[in-house]
Residue frames as qw, qx, qy, qz and C-alpha x, y, z in Angstrom:
[[0.373, 0.147, -0.403, 0.823, 97.63, 98.67, 84.55],
 [0.319, -0.791, -0.521, 0.041, 95.87, 100.23, 87.52],
 [0.175, 0.642, -0.144, 0.732, 96.38, 103.56, 89.16],
 [0.449, -0.418, -0.569, 0.547, 96.88, 104.94, 92.67],
 [0.044, -0.905, -0.245, -0.346, 95.09, 108.10, 93.70],
 [0.502, -0.235, -0.282, 0.783, 97.30, 110.77, 95.25],
 [0.032, 0.814, 0.322, -0.483, 96.43, 114.35, 95.97],
 [0.016, 0.585, -0.396, -0.707, 98.52, 115.42, 92.94],
 [0.644, 0.389, -0.336, -0.567, 96.63, 113.01, 90.64],
 [0.982, 0.023, 0.147, -0.117, 96.42, 109.41, 89.50],
 [0.073, -0.674, 0.716, 0.166, 99.66, 107.50, 89.29],
 [0.846, 0.207, -0.413, -0.265, 100.09, 104.35, 87.24],
 [0.536, -0.483, 0.669, -0.178, 100.97, 101.16, 89.06],
 [0.636, 0.319, -0.658, -0.247, 102.31, 98.10, 87.39],
 [0.826, -0.360, 0.304, -0.310, 101.31, 94.91, 89.19],
 [0.288, -0.396, 0.859, 0.152, 103.48, 91.76, 89.42],
 [0.479, 0.162, -0.697, -0.507, 102.88, 89.20, 86.75],
 [0.884, -0.233, -0.008, -0.405, 100.39, 86.39, 87.59],
 [0.679, -0.480, 0.556, -0.008, 101.96, 83.38, 89.34],
 [0.883, 0.300, 0.330, 0.144, 102.24, 81.44, 86.06],
 [0.505, 0.794, -0.077, 0.329, 104.39, 84.23, 84.61],
 [0.355, -0.868, 0.323, -0.123, 106.48, 84.77, 87.76],
 [0.870, -0.223, 0.390, 0.202, 108.42, 81.60, 87.11],
 [0.691, 0.648, 0.079, 0.311, 109.77, 83.12, 83.95],
 [0.662, -0.085, -0.128, 0.734, 113.28, 84.62, 84.08],
 [0.125, 0.417, 0.124, 0.892, 111.95, 88.14, 83.48],
 [0.339, -0.689, -0.588, 0.252, 110.47, 88.91, 86.89],
 [0.184, 0.637, 0.045, 0.747, 109.98, 92.58, 87.53],
 [0.428, -0.536, -0.469, 0.556, 110.31, 94.86, 90.50],
 [0.120, 0.944, 0.236, 0.197, 109.76, 98.62, 90.89],
 [0.567, -0.207, -0.076, 0.794, 112.47, 101.31, 91.03],
 [0.069, 0.828, 0.226, -0.509, 112.08, 105.10, 91.13],
 [0.599, 0.658, 0.245, 0.385, 112.43, 107.00, 87.87],
 [0.459, 0.204, -0.102, 0.859, 114.89, 109.82, 87.40],
 [0.155, -0.530, -0.013, -0.834, 114.21, 112.78, 89.64],
 [0.664, -0.465, -0.585, -0.010, 113.23, 110.73, 92.63],
 [0.505, -0.176, -0.409, 0.739, 115.43, 112.86, 94.88],
 [0.004, -0.312, -0.094, -0.946, 113.42, 116.04, 94.33],
 [0.217, 0.164, 0.666, -0.694, 110.48, 114.99, 96.52],
 [0.602, 0.220, -0.097, -0.761, 106.75, 114.63, 95.75],
 [0.858, 0.100, 0.455, -0.218, 104.97, 111.61, 94.44],
 [0.039, -0.518, 0.733, 0.439, 106.92, 109.42, 92.03],
 [0.886, 0.268, -0.116, -0.361, 105.97, 107.15, 89.21],
 [0.565, -0.414, 0.706, 0.100, 107.64, 103.75, 89.02],
 [0.637, 0.487, -0.480, -0.357, 108.89, 101.76, 86.09],
 [0.989, -0.106, 0.098, -0.042, 109.46, 98.02, 85.78],
 [0.043, 0.737, -0.674, -0.042, 112.98, 96.79, 86.13],
 [0.924, 0.120, -0.360, -0.046, 114.10, 93.28, 85.07],
 [0.490, -0.765, 0.395, -0.136, 115.94, 92.22, 88.23],
 [0.937, -0.036, 0.285, 0.198, 117.53, 89.23, 86.54],
 [0.682, 0.539, 0.076, 0.489, 119.59, 91.52, 84.34],
 [0.172, -0.959, 0.127, -0.185, 120.70, 94.04, 86.90],
 [0.714, 0.234, -0.425, 0.504, 124.40, 94.02, 87.54],
 [0.535, -0.472, -0.432, 0.552, 125.93, 95.25, 90.83],
 [0.185, -0.039, 0.056, 0.980, 126.51, 98.78, 89.46],
 [0.310, -0.419, -0.486, -0.702, 122.85, 99.11, 88.44],
 [0.590, -0.549, -0.586, 0.080, 121.72, 97.85, 91.83],
 [0.444, -0.291, -0.265, 0.805, 123.98, 100.40, 93.52],
 [0.011, -0.158, -0.248, -0.956, 122.54, 103.20, 91.42],
 [0.457, -0.503, -0.567, -0.465, 118.97, 102.17, 92.26],
 [0.587, -0.497, -0.512, 0.382, 119.80, 101.99, 95.93],
 [0.319, -0.124, -0.090, 0.935, 121.41, 105.43, 95.75],
 [0.194, -0.325, -0.376, -0.846, 118.31, 106.90, 94.07],
 [0.581, -0.556, -0.576, -0.146, 116.07, 105.35, 96.74],
 [0.562, -0.389, -0.369, 0.629, 118.33, 106.61, 99.50],
 [0.157, 0.041, 0.091, 0.983, 118.22, 110.12, 97.94],
 [0.328, -0.514, -0.508, -0.609, 114.43, 110.13, 98.07],
 [0.252, -0.379, 0.447, -0.770, 113.11, 111.72, 101.26],
 [0.062, -0.117, -0.970, 0.203, 111.68, 109.10, 103.63],
 [0.337, 0.371, 0.465, -0.730, 108.52, 111.15, 104.08],
 [0.508, 0.371, -0.399, -0.667, 107.82, 110.82, 100.37],
 [0.343, 0.117, -0.923, -0.131, 108.21, 107.06, 100.46],
 [0.023, 0.207, 0.840, -0.501, 106.12, 106.70, 103.62],
 [0.421, 0.374, 0.174, -0.808, 103.39, 108.96, 102.32],
 [0.502, 0.264, -0.629, -0.531, 103.24, 106.84, 99.11],
 [0.241, -0.038, -0.961, 0.132, 102.88, 103.72, 101.20],
 [0.207, 0.303, 0.587, -0.722, 100.08, 105.42, 103.20],
 [0.530, 0.326, -0.188, -0.760, 98.20, 106.18, 99.98],
 [0.423, 0.146, -0.861, -0.240, 98.54, 102.49, 99.11],
 [0.046, -0.196, -0.886, 0.417, 96.95, 101.51, 102.41],
 [0.372, 0.355, 0.224, -0.828, 94.16, 104.03, 101.75],
 [0.536, 0.269, -0.535, -0.595, 93.48, 102.44, 98.38],
 [0.300, 0.004, -0.953, 0.047, 93.49, 98.95, 99.94],
 [0.151, 0.275, 0.678, -0.665, 90.96, 100.05, 102.52],
 [0.461, 0.373, -0.059, -0.803, 88.75, 101.50, 99.82],
 [0.434, 0.183, -0.802, -0.368, 89.00, 98.31, 97.83],
 [0.152, -0.153, -0.941, 0.261, 87.76, 96.21, 100.77],
 [0.265, 0.381, 0.454, -0.761, 84.93, 98.64, 101.44],
 [0.439, 0.379, -0.316, -0.751, 83.86, 98.58, 97.72],
 [0.151, 0.068, -0.962, -0.216, 83.51, 94.82, 97.46],
 [0.693, -0.135, -0.037, -0.708, 80.10, 93.14, 97.46],
 [0.452, -0.856, -0.250, -0.024, 79.79, 92.17, 100.24],
 [0.103, 0.853, -0.384, 0.337, 82.32, 94.57, 101.81],
 [0.788, -0.035, -0.494, 0.366, 85.20, 92.99, 103.70],
 [0.295, -0.898, -0.024, -0.325, 84.76, 95.03, 106.84],
 [0.790, -0.536, 0.129, 0.269, 87.46, 93.29, 108.95],
 [0.701, 0.179, 0.216, 0.656, 90.03, 93.76, 106.19],
 [0.120, 0.782, 0.174, 0.587, 88.94, 97.41, 105.69],
 [0.542, -0.836, -0.019, -0.082, 89.15, 98.02, 109.47],
 [0.804, -0.306, 0.145, 0.490, 92.73, 96.72, 109.61],
 [0.505, 0.421, 0.236, 0.716, 93.72, 98.96, 106.71],
 [0.120, -0.857, -0.173, -0.470, 92.02, 101.99, 108.18],
 [0.686, -0.720, 0.021, 0.106, 93.67, 101.38, 111.57],
 [0.752, -0.068, 0.202, 0.624, 97.11, 100.99, 109.91],
 [0.280, 0.638, 0.245, 0.674, 96.48, 104.14, 107.86],
 [0.368, -0.881, -0.133, -0.266, 95.41, 106.01, 111.04],
 [0.769, -0.523, 0.061, 0.362, 98.49, 104.91, 112.96],
 [0.607, 0.174, 0.212, 0.746, 100.74, 106.27, 110.20],
 [0.075, 0.698, 0.269, 0.660, 98.84, 109.51, 109.67],
 [0.465, -0.840, -0.085, -0.267, 98.13, 110.32, 113.28],
 [0.838, -0.425, 0.022, 0.343, 101.29, 108.82, 114.71],
 [0.613, 0.052, 0.172, 0.770, 103.62, 110.69, 112.38],
 [0.017, 0.870, 0.310, -0.383, 101.53, 113.85, 112.00],
 [0.262, 0.935, -0.120, -0.206, 103.43, 116.72, 110.50],
 [0.434, -0.511, 0.660, 0.341, 106.55, 114.62, 110.08],
 [0.642, 0.371, 0.644, 0.187, 104.86, 113.38, 106.87],
 [0.237, -0.136, 0.331, 0.903, 105.64, 116.77, 105.37],
 [0.245, 0.101, -0.266, -0.927, 103.48, 118.46, 102.74],
 [0.475, -0.198, -0.706, -0.486, 100.88, 115.66, 102.33],
 [0.104, -0.096, -0.821, 0.554, 100.12, 115.45, 106.07],
 [0.382, 0.238, 0.292, -0.844, 96.93, 117.54, 105.84],
 [0.613, 0.215, -0.479, -0.591, 95.71, 115.66, 102.81],
 [0.418, 0.043, -0.903, 0.088, 96.35, 112.34, 104.53],
 [0.109, 0.157, 0.677, -0.710, 94.40, 113.50, 107.61],
 [0.556, 0.257, -0.014, -0.790, 91.42, 114.51, 105.39],
 [0.591, 0.176, -0.719, -0.321, 91.64, 111.14, 103.55],
 [0.191, -0.028, -0.903, 0.385, 91.60, 109.32, 106.94],
 [0.330, 0.212, 0.433, -0.811, 88.48, 111.22, 108.01],
 [0.622, 0.276, -0.286, -0.675, 86.74, 110.38, 104.76],
 [0.466, 0.169, -0.866, -0.071, 87.76, 106.78, 105.01],
 [0.002, -0.091, -0.823, 0.560, 86.42, 106.44, 108.55],
 [0.492, 0.278, 0.211, -0.797, 83.12, 108.00, 107.53],
 [0.620, 0.265, -0.564, -0.476, 82.87, 105.67, 104.53],
 [0.256, 0.075, -0.943, 0.198, 83.51, 102.69, 106.83],
 [0.252, 0.199, 0.628, -0.709, 80.62, 103.75, 109.13],
 [0.584, 0.337, -0.101, -0.732, 78.28, 104.20, 106.16],
 [0.549, 0.265, -0.743, -0.277, 79.24, 100.92, 104.51],
 [0.112, 0.024, -0.915, 0.386, 79.06, 98.98, 107.79],
 [0.391, 0.241, 0.439, -0.772, 75.66, 100.45, 108.54],
 [0.642, 0.340, -0.305, -0.615, 74.37, 99.57, 105.08],
 [0.425, 0.228, -0.874, -0.066, 75.80, 96.06, 105.33],
 [0.016, 0.113, 0.855, -0.506, 73.94, 95.52, 108.60],
 [0.048, -0.563, -0.763, -0.314, 70.68, 96.64, 106.93],
 [0.175, -0.671, -0.393, 0.604, 70.51, 99.94, 108.81],
 [0.345, 0.919, 0.190, 0.000, 69.83, 103.31, 107.24],
 [0.651, 0.388, -0.094, 0.645, 72.94, 104.94, 105.67],
 [0.413, -0.658, -0.224, 0.588, 74.71, 107.30, 107.97],
 [0.401, 0.720, 0.279, 0.492, 74.41, 110.72, 106.29],
 [0.384, -0.892, -0.047, 0.235, 75.88, 112.80, 109.10],
 [0.680, -0.174, 0.242, 0.670, 78.97, 114.81, 108.24]]
C-alpha cells in the first residue's frame, strides 16, 4: 500500500489490483469512510463493487454528495502533486509528463484560489515548490548547474 502526502499527514492509498487480478469477480473501488461529510482529508477503504446492492450504492452516493466539493477537489489536487513529483523523481526524469501535471495542478490551484477552502494556501505553497523542483531537475537533466535560487 502506498500513501499520499497531504498537509495533515500521510494518507494510505490502496491501488487497483494488477490486470491479472482485475478479471476476478472481487474488483475493488474506493468509497469514503464514515465521517466524510465533516470536511478535511479522508481515508478511503476498498469496497467490493460486485456485492453492492442498490441500497448500499445509494448510501455511498449520499456520503459522497455530503462531502464538500472543495475537499474532494483538494484531494485530487494532492494526487496531481504526487504524480508530478513521481515523474520528476524518475531516472531519467519524465519532464514532459511532470510539466503536464504541474500545469494541471497550477490550473486548479490558481484558477480556483480561495474557493479551495482551508488547504488553498498549502496548495499554493506546494505549487511553488513543485515549480522550483521542476526547474532544478530540468537544469540537472540538461547537464547544467543545479538552480539553488529561492
